[in-house]
C-alpha positions in Angstrom: 3.3 -32.3 -27.5 3.3 -30.3 -30.8 6.4 -30.7 -32.9 5.7 -28.3 -35.8 9.4 -27.4 -36.1 10.3 -30.9 -37.4 8.1 -30.7 -40.6 10.2 -29.8 -43.7 9.3 -26.6 -45.3 9.1 -28.3 -48.8 7.5 -31.6 -49.6 9.9 -34.4 -50.4 8.6 -36.7 -53.1 9.6 -40.4 -52.9 11.7 -41.7 -55.9 9.8 -43.3 -58.8 8.9 -47.1 -58.4 11.0 -49.3 -60.7 10.3 -52.9 -62.0 14.0 -53.6 -61.7 14.6 -55.6 -58.4 18.3 -54.8 -58.6 17.5 -51.2 -58.8 15.2 -51.4 -55.9 18.0 -53.1 -53.9 20.6 -50.5 -55.0 18.3 -47.8 -53.9 17.6 -49.2 -50.5 21.3 -49.9 -50.0 22.2 -46.3 -50.9 19.6 -45.1 -48.5 21.0 -47.3 -45.7 24.6 -46.5 -46.5 23.8 -42.7 -46.4 22.0 -43.0 -43.1 24.8 -45.0 -41.5 27.3 -42.3 -42.8 25.2 -39.5 -41.3 25.0 -41.2 -38.0 28.8 -41.7 -38.0 29.3 -38.0 -38.9 27.0 -36.9 -36.0 28.6 -39.2 -33.7 32.0 -37.7 -34.5 30.7 -34.2 -34.2 29.2 -35.1 -30.8 32.5 -36.4 -29.4 34.4 -33.4 -30.8 31.8 -31.0 -29.4 31.1 -29.4 -32.8 27.4 -29.0 -32.0 26.6 -26.0 -34.3 27.8 -28.2 -37.3 25.7 -31.1 -35.9 22.5 -28.9 -36.1 23.4 -27.9 -39.7 23.8 -31.6 -40.6 20.4 -32.4 -39.0 18.7 -29.6 -41.0 20.4 -31.1 -44.2 19.1 -34.6 -43.6 15.7 -33.3 -42.8 15.5 -32.0 -46.3 16.6 -35.5 -47.7 14.1 -37.3 -45.6 16.6 -39.2 -43.5 16.2 -40.1 -39.8 18.8 -40.5 -37.0 19.1 -43.3 -34.5 17.9 -42.6 -30.9 21.5 -43.3 -29.6 23.0 -40.7 -31.9 20.5 -38.2 -30.8 21.1 -39.1 -27.1 24.8 -38.6 -27.7 24.3 -35.2 -29.1 22.1 -34.2 -26.1 24.8 -35.7 -23.7 27.4 -33.4 -25.5 25.2 -30.4 -24.8 25.0 -31.2 -21.2 28.8 -31.8 -20.9 29.6 -28.5 -22.6 26.8 -26.4 -20.9 25.1 -25.4 -24.3 21.5 -24.9 -23.3 20.8 -22.9 -26.5 22.0 -25.7 -28.9 20.2 -28.2 -26.6 16.9 -26.3 -27.3 17.6 -26.4 -31.0 18.3 -30.2 -30.9 15.0 -30.6 -28.9 13.2 -28.7 -31.7 14.5 -31.4 -34.1 13.4 -34.3 -32.2 11.1 -35.4 -35.1 14.3 -36.6 -36.9 14.7 -39.4 -34.5 13.7 -42.8 -35.9 11.8 -43.8 -32.8 11.1 -41.4 -29.8 11.4 -43.8 -26.9 11.4 -42.9 -23.1 15.1 -43.0 -23.1 15.3 -40.1 -25.6 12.8 -38.0 -23.7 14.5 -38.8 -20.4 17.8 -37.6 -21.7 16.1 -34.3 -22.8 14.5 -34.0 -19.4 17.9 -34.5 -17.8 19.3 -31.7 -19.9 16.7 -29.3 -18.8 17.1 -30.3 -15.1 20.8 -29.8 -15.2 20.5 -26.4 -16.8 17.9 -25.4 -14.2 15.0 -24.9 -16.5 12.4 -26.6 -14.2 9.5 -25.2 -16.2 10.6 -26.8 -19.5 11.5 -30.0 -17.7 8.1 -30.2 -16.2 6.4 -29.4 -19.4 8.4 -32.3 -21.1 7.7 -34.6 -18.3 4.0 -34.1 -18.2 3.8 -34.7 -22.0 5.7 -38.0 -21.9 3.5 -41.1 -23.0 5.6 -43.5 -20.9 7.4 -42.7 -17.8 9.9 -45.2 -16.5 11.9 -45.0 -13.3 14.7 -43.0 -15.1 12.2 -40.4 -16.1 10.8 -40.1 -12.5 14.4 -39.9 -11.2 15.3 -37.1 -13.7 12.3 -35.1 -12.7 12.8 -35.6 -9.0 16.5 -34.7 -9.5 15.5 -31.5 -11.2 13.3 -30.4 -8.4 15.9 -31.4 -5.8 18.5 -29.3 -7.7 16.1 -26.3 -7.6 15.4 -27.1 -3.8 11.6 -27.5 -4.6 11.5 -29.9 -1.7 7.7 -30.1 -1.4 7.5 -31.0 -5.1 10.0 -33.8 -4.6 7.7 -35.3 -2.0 4.6 -34.9 -4.2 6.4 -36.6 -7.1 7.2 -39.4 -4.9 3.6 -40.1 -4.1 2.8 -39.7 -7.7 5.2 -42.3 -8.9 4.1 -44.8 -6.3 0.3 -44.4 -7.5 1.3 -45.6 -10.9 3.3 -48.6 -9.3 6.8 -47.3 -9.7 9.0 -47.3 -6.6 12.3 -45.5 -6.0 15.6 -47.4 -6.0 18.5 -47.0 -3.7 19.8 -44.2 -5.8 16.5 -42.2 -5.7 15.6 -42.8 -2.1 18.3 -40.6 -0.6 17.1 -37.7 -2.7 13.5 -38.1 -1.4 14.7 -38.5 2.2 16.7 -35.3 1.7 13.5 -33.5 0.6 11.7 -34.9 3.7 14.4 -33.6 6.0 14.3 -30.2 4.4 10.4 -30.1 4.7 10.4 -31.6 8.2 8.0 -34.1 6.7 8.5 -36.9 9.2 5.5 -39.0 8.2 6.7 -39.4 4.7 10.2 -40.0 5.9 8.9 -42.8 8.2 6.9 -44.3 5.1 10.1 -44.3 3.0 12.0 -45.9 5.9 9.5 -48.8 5.9 9.6 -49.1 2.1 13.4 -49.4 2.4 12.9 -52.3 4.7 10.2 -54.0 2.7 12.2 -53.7 -0.6 15.5 -54.9 0.8 17.5 -51.7 0.5 18.8 -51.7 4.1 22.1 -53.1 2.8 22.9 -49.7 1.3 25.1 -47.5 3.5 24.1 -44.4 1.3 20.4 -45.2 2.0 21.0 -45.8 5.8 22.8 -42.5 6.2 20.0 -40.7 4.4 17.4 -42.2 6.8 19.6 -41.1 9.7 20.0 -37.6 8.3 16.2 -37.3 7.7 15.4 -38.1 11.3 18.1 -35.6 12.5 16.8 -32.9 10.2 13.3 -33.5 11.3 14.5 -32.9 15.0 13.6 -36.5 15.9 16.9 -37.1 17.7 15.7 -40.0 19.8 14.8 -41.9 16.7 18.0 -40.8 15.1 20.1 -42.0 18.0 18.3 -45.5 18.0 18.7 -45.8 14.3 22.4 -44.9 14.6 23.0 -47.4 17.3 21.4 -50.2 15.3 23.5 -49.4 12.0 25.9 -52.2 11.1 28.3 -49.8 9.5 28.8 -46.3 10.8 31.1 -44.4 8.5 32.1 -40.7 8.8 28.9 -39.6 7.0 26.8 -41.3 9.7 28.7 -39.6 12.4 28.4 -36.2 10.6 24.5 -36.7 10.4 24.1 -37.5 14.1 26.4 -34.8 15.2 24.8 -32.2 12.8 21.4 -33.1 14.2 22.3 -32.4 17.8 23.9 -29.1 16.7 20.8 -28.0 14.9 18.9 -28.6 18.0 21.4 -26.5 20.0 22.3 -29.5 22.1 26.0 -29.0 21.9 26.8 -31.3 24.9 25.2 -34.2 23.1 27.0 -33.3 19.9 30.3 -33.1 21.7 29.6 -36.5 23.3 29.2 -38.2 19.9 32.1 -36.2 18.5 34.4 -37.7 21.3 32.9 -41.1 20.7 33.7 -40.9 17.1 37.4 -40.7 18.1 37.1 -43.6 20.4 35.8 -45.8 17.6 38.9 -44.9 15.7 36.9 -42.8 13.0 38.7 -39.5 12.5 36.3 -36.5 12.0 36.6 -35.0 8.7 36.6 -31.2 7.9 32.8 -31.3 7.6 32.4 -32.6 11.2 34.7 -30.0 12.6 33.0 -27.3 10.6 29.6 -28.2 11.7 30.5 -28.2 15.5 32.6 -25.0 15.2 29.8 -23.2 13.3 27.2 -24.2 16.0 29.2 -23.0 18.9 29.7 -19.7 17.0 25.9 -19.4 16.4 25.3 -19.9 20.1 27.7 -17.3 21.1 30.4 -19.7 22.4 33.1 -18.2 20.2 36.0 -19.2 22.6 35.0 -22.9 22.5 34.8 -22.6 18.7 38.3 -21.1 18.7 39.7 -24.0 20.9 38.2 -26.5 18.5 39.7 -24.7 15.5 43.2 -24.9 17.2 42.7 -28.5 18.1 41.7 -29.3 14.5 44.8 -27.6 13.3 47.0 -29.6 15.7 45.6 -32.8 14.3 46.8 -31.8 10.8 43.5 -30.7 9.5 43.8 -27.2 7.9 40.7 -24.8 8.3 39.1 -24.2 5.0 37.4 -20.9 3.9 34.1 -22.2 5.5 35.9 -22.6 8.9 37.5 -19.1 8.8 34.2 -17.5 7.6 32.3 -19.2 10.4 34.9 -17.9 13.0 34.8 -14.3 11.6 31.0 -14.2 11.4 30.7 -15.7 14.9 32.9 -13.1 16.6 31.3 -10.3 14.7 27.8 -11.3 15.6 28.8 -11.6 19.2 30.1 -8.0 19.2 33.8 -9.1 19.3 34.7 -7.1 16.4 38.5 -6.6 16.9 38.9 -10.3 17.2 36.8 -10.9 14.1 39.0 -8.6 12.0 42.1 -10.1 13.5 40.9 -13.5 12.3 40.4 -12.1 8.8 44.2 -11.0 8.8 45.1 -14.5 10.0 43.1 -16.0 7.3 45.2 -14.1 4.7 48.4 -15.2 6.3 47.2 -18.8 6.3 46.9 -18.4 2.4 43.1 -18.9 2.4 41.3 -16.6 -0.1 38.2 -15.2 1.4 34.9 -15.5 -0.5 32.2 -12.9 -0.9 30.5 -14.3 2.3 33.7 -13.8 4.3 34.1 -10.2 3.2 30.4 -9.6 3.7 30.7 -10.9 7.3 33.8 -8.6 7.9 31.9 -5.6 6.5 29.0 -6.4 8.9 31.4 -6.5 11.8 32.5 -2.9 11.0 28.9 -1.9 10.6 28.0 -3.2 14.0 30.6 -1.0 15.7 30.0 1.9 13.4 33.8 2.0 12.4 34.0 3.7 9.0 37.8 3.4 9.2 37.9 -0.3 9.5 35.1 -0.6 7.0 37.3 1.2 4.4 40.0 -1.3 5.0 37.6 -4.0 4.2 36.4 -2.2 1.1 40.0 -1.8 -0.1 40.7 -5.5 0.4 37.6 -6.3 -1.6 38.7 -4.0 -4.4 42.2 -5.6 -4.5 40.7 -9.1 -4.6 38.3 -8.4 -7.3 35.2 -9.1 -5.0 33.7 -5.6 -5.1 31.7 -6.4 -8.1 30.2 -9.4 -6.2 26.5 -8.3 -5.4 26.7 -9.7 -1.9 29.9 -7.8 -1.1 28.8 -4.7 -2.7 25.5 -4.8 -0.8 27.3 -5.3 2.5 29.6 -2.4 1.8 26.8 -0.2 1.0 25.1 -1.4 4.2 28.2 -0.7 6.2 28.7 2.9 5.0 25.0 3.7 5.2 24.7 2.5 8.9 28.1 4.2 9.7 26.5 7.5 8.5 28.8 7.9 5.4 25.9 8.2 2.9 28.2 9.7 0.2 30.4 6.7 0.2 27.4 4.4 0.1 25.8 6.3 -2.7 29.1 6.2 -4.8 29.3 2.4 -4.5 25.6 2.1 -5.3 25.9 4.2 -8.5 29.0 2.2 -9.5 27.5 -1.1 -9.3 27.2 -2.9 -12.5 24.5 -5.1 -11.1 21.9 -4.2 -8.5 19.4 -6.5 -6.8 16.5 -5.5 -4.5 18.9 -5.7 -1.6 21.2 -3.0 -3.2 18.2 -0.7 -3.4 16.9 -1.5 0.0 20.2 -0.8 1.6 20.8 2.6 0.2 17.1 3.6 0.8 17.3 2.3 4.3 20.5 4.4 4.9 18.9 7.6 3.8 15.8 6.7 6.1 18.0 6.0 9.1 19.9 9.3 8.6 16.6 11.2 8.6 16.7 12.0 4.8 13.3 10.5 3.9 12.9 12.9 1.0 16.0 11.5 -0.8 14.9 7.9 0.2 11.6 8.6 -1.4 13.2 9.9 -4.6 15.3 6.6 -4.8 12.1 4.7 -3.9 10.4 6.2 -7.0 13.4 5.6 -9.2 13.4 1.9 -8.2 9.8 1.5 -9.3 11.0 2.7 -12.9 14.0 0.4 -12.9 14.3 -3.4 -13.6 14.1 -4.1 -9.9 10.7 -3.6 -8.4 10.3 -2.6 -4.7 9.4 -5.7 -2.6 7.6 -5.7 0.7 10.9 -5.1 2.6 11.4 -1.8 0.5 7.9 -0.7 1.5 8.5 -1.6 5.2 11.7 0.4 5.2 9.9 3.5 3.9 7.1 3.1 6.4 9.5 2.6 9.3 11.7 5.6 8.1 8.8 8.0 8.2 7.6 6.7 11.6 11.1 7.1 13.1 11.3 10.6 11.6 7.9 11.5 13.4 6.0 11.8 10.1 3.1 9.4 11.1 0.7 10.6 8.5 3.1 9.8 5.6 4.0 6.5 7.1 0.4 5.4 7.4 -0.3 6.7 3.9 2.5 4.6 2.5 1.3 1.6 4.5 -2.2 1.9 3.0 -0.6 2.2 -0.5 1.3 -1.1 -0.3 -1.4 -3.3 -1.7 -2.8 -0.6 -4.2 0.4 0.7 -5.7 2.8 -2.1 -4.9 0.5 -5.0 -5.7 1.8 -6.7 -2.6 -0.1 -7.6 0.5 1.3 -6.2 3.7 2.8 -8.9 5.6 3.5 -9.6 9.4 6.7 -7.6 9.0 4.8 -4.6 7.7 2.7 -4.5 10.9 5.7 -5.3 13.0 7.4 -2.1 11.7 4.4 0.0 12.8 4.2 -1.8 16.2 8.0 -1.4 17.0 7.9 2.2 15.7 5.1 3.3 17.9 6.8 1.5 20.8 10.2 3.3 20.1 8.4 6.7 20.2 6.8 5.8 23.6 3.2 5.3 22.2 2.5 2.0 23.8 -1.3 2.2 23.5 -1.0 2.7 19.7 1.4 -0.2 19.5 -1.1 -2.6 21.3 -3.8 -1.2 19.0 -1.8 -2.0 15.9 -1.3 -5.5 17.3 -5.0 -5.9 17.7 -5.7 -4.6 14.1 -3.2 -6.9 12.7 -5.1 -9.9 14.0 -8.4 -8.4 12.9 -6.9 -8.4 9.3 -6.1 -12.1 9.7 -2.3 -11.5 9.6 -0.7 -14.2 11.7 1.7 -12.8 14.3 5.3 -14.2 14.1 8.2 -14.3 16.4 9.2 -10.7 15.6 5.7 -9.5 16.4 6.0 -11.1 19.9 9.4 -9.4 20.3 8.0 -6.1 19.2 4.7 -6.0 21.2 5.8 -7.6 24.5 8.0 -4.6 25.6 4.8 -2.5 25.5 3.5 -4.6 28.3 6.6 -4.4 30.4 4.9 -2.5 33.2 2.6 -3.1 36.2 -0.7 -2.1 34.6 -0.3 -4.4 31.6 -0.3 -7.8 33.5 -3.3 -9.1 31.7 -2.0 -8.0 28.3 1.1 -10.1 28.9 -1.0 -13.1 29.5 -3.1 -12.4 26.3 0.0 -12.2 24.4 1.4 -15.3 25.9 -1.7 -17.2 24.9 -1.5 -15.8 21.4 2.1 -17.1 21.3 0.9 -20.6 22.5 -1.8 -20.7 19.9 0.7 -19.8 17.1 3.3 -22.3 18.3 5.8 -19.5 18.9 6.8 -20.6 22.5 9.3 -23.0 21.0 11.3 -19.9 20.1 13.9 -19.2 22.8 13.9 -15.5 22.1 10.2 -15.3 22.8 10.5 -17.3 26.1 13.3 -15.1 27.1 11.3 -12.0 26.6 8.3 -13.5 28.4 10.6 -14.1 31.4 11.6 -10.4 31.3 8.1 -9.0 30.6 6.3 -11.1 33.3 8.9 -9.9 35.9 8.4 -6.2 34.9 4.6 -6.7 35.0 4.8 -7.9 38.6 4.7 -11.8 38.0 8.0 -13.1 38.9 6.5 -16.6 39.7 5.3 -16.9 36.0 8.9 -15.9 34.9 10.2 -18.8 37.0 7.7 -21.2 35.7 8.8 -20.5 32.1 12.4 -20.5 33.1 12.2 -24.0 34.8 10.2 -25.4 31.8 12.8 -24.4 29.3 14.8 -27.4 28.0 17.7 -25.3 26.7 18.6 -22.0 28.4 21.1 -19.6 26.8 22.9 -16.9 28.6 20.1 -14.4 27.9 17.7 -16.8 29.6 19.7 -16.8 32.7 20.3 -13.0 32.6 16.5 -12.3 32.3 15.7 -14.6 35.3 18.5 -13.1 37.4 17.6 -9.5 36.5 14.0 -10.3 37.3 14.8 -11.5 40.8 17.0 -8.4 41.3 14.1 -6.1 40.2 12.0 -7.7 42.8 14.6 -7.4 45.6 15.0 -11.2 45.7 18.8 -11.5 46.2 19.0 -15.0 47.4 17.5 -16.8 44.4 19.5 -14.4 42.1 22.7 -15.4 43.7 21.7 -19.1 43.6 21.0 -18.9 39.9 24.4 -17.3 39.3 26.0 -20.1 41.1 24.1 -22.7 38.9 25.1 -20.8 35.7 28.8 -21.1 36.7 28.5 -24.8 37.5 27.0 -25.2 34.0 30.1 -23.6 32.6 28.2 -20.8 30.9 30.2 -17.7 30.3 28.6 -14.7 32.1 28.1 -11.6 30.1 28.5 -7.9 31.2 24.7 -8.0 32.0 25.1 -11.0 34.2 27.9 -9.4 36.3 26.0 -6.1 36.6 22.9 -7.8 37.9 24.8 -10.0 40.3 26.6 -7.1 41.8 23.3 -5.4 42.5 22.1 -8.8 44.0 25.0 -8.9 46.4 24.2 -5.2 47.2 20.6 -6.3 48.1 22.0 -9.1 50.3 24.4 -6.7 52.0 27.4 -9.0 51.0 29.6 -6.0 50.2 33.1 -7.3 51.1 32.5 -10.7 49.3 31.8 -8.9 45.9 34.1 -6.0 46.3 36.9 -8.5 46.4 35.5 -10.3 43.4 35.0 -7.1 41.4 38.7 -6.5 41.0 39.1 -10.0 39.4 36.4 -9.7 36.9 38.9 -9.3 34.0 40.9 -12.3 35.2 38.1 -14.6 36.1 35.6 -13.8 33.2 37.7 -12.1 30.6 35.5 -9.1 30.7 36.6 -5.5 31.2 34.5 -3.8 33.7 32.4 -0.9 32.1 30.1 1.9 33.3 27.2 -0.4 34.3 29.5 -2.5 36.6 31.0 0.6 38.2 27.5 2.0 38.7 26.5 -1.2 40.4 29.5 -1.2 42.6 28.6 2.3 43.9 25.2 1.1 44.6 26.6 -1.9 46.5 28.7 0.5 48.7 26.0 3.1 49.1 23.3 0.7 50.1 25.6 -0.4 52.9 26.0 3.2 54.0 29.7 3.4 53.1 29.3 6.7 51.3 32.9 7.9 51.9 34.1 4.7 50.3 31.7 5.0 47.4 32.9 8.6 46.7 36.6 7.4 46.8 35.6 4.5 44.4 34.1 7.0 42.0 37.2 9.2 42.1 39.4 6.3 41.2 37.2 5.0 38.4 39.3 4.7 35.2 36.4 6.1 33.1 34.5 9.3 33.6 31.4 8.7 35.8 28.1 9.1 34.0 24.8 10.4 35.4 23.7 6.9 36.7 26.7 6.8 39.0 26.2 10.3 40.5 22.3 9.6 40.7 23.1 6.4 42.8 25.2 8.4 45.1 22.6 11.3 45.4 20.0 8.6 46.2 22.1 7.2 49.0 22.8 10.7 50.3 19.0 11.4 50.5 18.4 8.1 52.4 21.4 8.4 54.8 20.7 12.2 55.1 24.2 13.3 54.1 23.1 16.6 52.5 26.7 18.0 52.0 27.6 15.0 49.9 24.2 15.2 48.2 25.2 18.8 47.0 28.3 17.4 45.5 26.4 14.5 43.7 23.8 16.9 42.5 26.2 19.5 41.1 28.0 16.7 39.1 24.5 15.5 37.9 23.6 19.0 36.9 26.8 19.2 34.8 25.8 16.1 32.9 22.1 17.0 32.7 21.7 20.8 32.8 18.1 20.8 31.6 16.8 18.2 34.2 14.2 19.9 36.3 14.2 17.2 39.1 18.0 17.7 39.8 17.5 21.5 40.0 14.7 20.8 42.6 16.7 18.2 44.7 19.9 20.4 44.7 17.9 23.4 45.8 16.5 21.3 48.7 20.0 20.0 49.7 21.4 23.6 49.8 18.4 24.8 51.9 18.9 21.9 54.4 22.5 22.9 54.8 21.4 26.4 55.5 22.4 27.9 52.1 20.5 29.4 49.3 21.2 28.4 45.7 20.3 29.3 42.3 21.8 27.8 39.2 24.0 30.4 37.5 23.7 28.7 34.1 20.0 28.5 33.9 18.0 30.5 31.2 14.9 32.4 32.1 12.8 29.6 30.5 14.6 26.9 32.6 14.2 28.8 35.8 10.4 29.2 35.2 10.3 25.6 34.5 12.2 24.7 37.6 9.9 26.9 39.7 6.9 24.9 38.7 5.7 22.2 41.0 6.3 18.6 39.9 2.9 17.0 39.6 2.7 13.4 40.7 0.7 11.1 38.4 0.0 7.4 38.8 -2.0 4.8 36.8 -3.9 1.7 37.9 -5.8 -0.9 35.9 -9.2 -2.0 36.9 -11.7 -4.0 34.8 -9.6 -3.8 31.6 -9.5 0.0 31.9 -6.4 2.1 32.9 -7.3 4.9 35.4 -5.2 8.0 35.9 -4.8 9.8 39.1 -3.1 13.2 39.7 -1.9 14.5 43.0 -4.6 16.8 44.6 -7.1 16.2 41.7 -10.8 16.5 42.8 -12.4 16.6 39.4 -13.7 12.9 39.4 -17.3 12.2 40.2 -16.3 9.9 43.0 -13.5 12.2 44.5 -15.6 12.9 47.7 -15.5 9.1 48.4 -11.8 8.9 47.7 -10.9 11.7 50.1 -13.3 10.4 52.7 -11.5 7.0 52.6 -8.1 8.6 52.9 -9.3 10.7 55.8 -10.3 7.5 57.6 -7.0 5.8 56.7 -5.0 7.0 59.8 -7.5 5.4 62.1 -8.0 2.2 60.2 -4.3 1.3 59.5 -2.8 3.4 62.3 -0.3 5.2 60.1 2.1 7.2 62.3 2.3 10.9 62.0 5.1 11.8 59.7 8.3 12.6 61.3 9.6 16.1 60.9 13.2 15.0 60.2 14.6 16.8 57.1 14.4 15.0 53.8 14.8 15.6 50.2 11.8 14.7 48.0 10.9 15.2 44.4 7.2 15.8 45.2 5.8 18.7 47.2 4.7 17.6 50.7 1.0 16.7 50.7 -1.8 18.2 52.8 -5.5 17.6 53.0 -6.1 19.5 49.8 -3.2 17.9 47.8 -3.1 14.3 48.4 -0.5 12.3 46.5 -1.7 10.4 43.5 -0.9 6.9 44.8 -3.1 7.4 47.9 -5.8 8.3 45.6 -5.2 5.1 43.6 -5.3 3.1 46.9 -8.6 4.7 47.9 -10.0 3.9 44.3 -9.4 0.2 44.8 -11.1 0.1 48.3 -14.1 2.3 47.9 -16.0 -0.7 46.5 -15.1 -3.4 49.1 -16.6 -6.1 46.9 -14.4 -5.6 43.9 -11.0 -5.0 45.6 -8.3 -7.1 43.9 -6.0 -9.4 45.9 -3.1 -7.7 44.2 -2.8 -3.9 43.6 -0.5 -2.7 40.8 0.4 1.0 40.3 2.8 2.9 38.1 3.9 6.3 39.2 5.9 9.1 37.4 7.8 10.4 40.4 9.7 8.8 43.3 7.4 7.7 46.2 7.7 9.9 49.3 8.4 8.4 52.6 4.8 8.9 53.8 3.2 7.2 50.9 5.8 4.3 51.2 4.8 3.8 54.8 1.1 4.0 54.0 1.6 1.2 51.4 3.3 -0.9 54.0 0.5 -0.5 56.5 -2.4 -1.0 53.9 -0.6 -4.4 53.0 -1.0 -5.5 56.6 -4.4 -4.0 57.4 -6.2 -5.2 54.3 -4.1 -8.3 53.6 -3.2 -7.2 50.1 0.0 -7.4 48.0 0.9 -4.0 46.3 3.2 -3.4 43.6 4.3 0.1 42.9 6.9 1.1 40.2 8.0 4.7 40.6 10.7 6.6 38.8 13.5 5.1 40.7 12.5 1.7 42.2 10.1 -1.3 41.9 8.3 -1.8 45.2 6.5 -4.9 46.3 4.7 -4.4 49.6 3.6 -7.6 51.5 2.7 -8.0 55.1 4.1 -4.7 56.0 7.4 -5.0 54.3 8.8 -3.7 51.0 11.1 -5.5 48.6 13.3 -2.4 48.4 14.3 -2.7 52.1 13.3 0.9 52.5 16.1 1.9 50.2 14.9 3.6 47.1 
């Protein structure tokens, strides 16, 4: 290492040599006395913290050719560390040449200084230049990396030090074990565990707790449990480690068992233990259990700290219980606990999620009063809140007033403009950002791409996407591709979403969890069954099936693509199921018309003491409707609030109308609708209209249709159905509120279309279409159909249908699809899957039932109102659709 700064600017000549021995003795004594006095003076300055004067003294003695003792220099460095003076520390480092002997202790102290000030680059440079590295030097460097959370470098340094024959002591081992836990480096952790045993460090409680924590953080809970059981001394830190490990795995039952056992052994949980357990329950959505724990903690005389309150506020906010989240914030103030920036940011996020500008302004006002508004985290959250609530003027004012802006500040305001559809203003800010001190990151680019996609400017979005690497000097990442995939999906362009997914892999971009969650919904239909399996295989190869969110979506997607057994296989194999897992499986069974397994799962869910959500209850009402168990659930419905602490909402009322209608209790359903405490929406009236069509109550169909028309005046299908209902009642009808354009639109025939997949190609069929080369074969097969399957001649009873009645020249699209699958008898699949844009008519429904018997095939048809599974002459809808 070069030390040019320690060479004096002017050469100092030695004193002349004298023949007088006394003079020589006197000179040496003066020199020694002077040096001692300088050391004493520097020591005094070091103790008093007058470091600027100390530097001046060093410069003075440099000109006189004196040196300082290593211990004096070390004391000066220590004083810099104690007082946080990095600049003076650097000046002392520049004068290291004034030390009599530069030994490893001097260099180690300098190294510690840089480490504690967070200057890892300078620390590493000094460390690499050291001629001799003892255990203290390695400890200082490892501590520096640990402080900066460079965990992988800590592990590398451990291997480097052992290669030169230096091994960590009981003070250094815990830091290396911490790094192993953070990196999930189990193998190195096990190696250090064996090293601890061989070098006799097992006596140290601190070391043993670190080994336990390492196994827990690596997810090796069986090893952690065995080690914990064998520990001679289990203090509160050991209990914290094992409980935290189970919490991180989401295994709250095991964590709770150890928590209770801790009490039984006479060790009182400390605040950390309570906070870990409370935070875990909040993160898993069990906010009520977390609240009970907090109250129990208070009853035991342990006061919640700011972390406890913040965890509760954040937990309720993230689980859409916003009013309770904000009530907790008020209680926190009353308890005299001052919120941090994280607390206020969580509260602002709560307001954002319910789009409440009023409550958001209250949080903003509180942040101003508490002096937290200048905190970048709080400022960003408030900008985000205003932007997502649509108050862009307020968001922009906060942004413009911020003294310090980070990349998140820019991303929040740019994202707000994009979300509101002001992509031009967003682009102006995007360009200003490039001229500022904060450069756009990949998230900024992705926000812009997504913004243009969501505002139907696909060309501009793709242009920006292609410029990311060229102009931004950043490579598009998985999130960049995910934004395109999800945007295409949101705009209904499923084929383009899947195309982007394929391109993403061709560019060697590794799909992540978000990719899976983005692309799977594109396959949630009957003609994409093979695609679901491909994506599932991709998730297996990328080890993404350990993510519960991916598995939950796979359960849902397999069910919607007609593979309910695949859904159940995934469900049964999951070691930990959250409420979304249960909801997905129950909803899947309801979709397939399987009421019994859905009700059985609901009973299991309650036995496992999981709290049902709104979605769970809506699905189970439908399941009871399928099973015909009307009175059982009708009684239960009115106790939902009491039993489950859930206020019934529109989806529950719509499900109850379905329950009554399916049982043919139309008058009771109408009375139920009239007594609803909220205004019925279109789904409620559509449910009643469907029942009227099936039970042929055309007068009530008119009532339901008119209410539907008020809610959806531009819906052509409703016009058509209402016109038929009036006609069947012997009345003519024409909507008085229709424009000429709407009348012309309503007069047009609704053209039925369907899609079927064969040999990796999706084929489209349109009712009455004869344009295909093989149309003659299709119609010939259909003409022979009544003879082959003995379809009865359609009855002449009155009915209401979306599609025009078919004749020999206008065969419905699903019959053409059936014919397509059977014209080549050698390639007919065992299972036929069809998606249709309109409701199946009764004739086609009967035809599908008979084909399933005559040809021994399972047929799935997803029409605009129902999911049908035809098997052995029966349909899963029970002829109610």
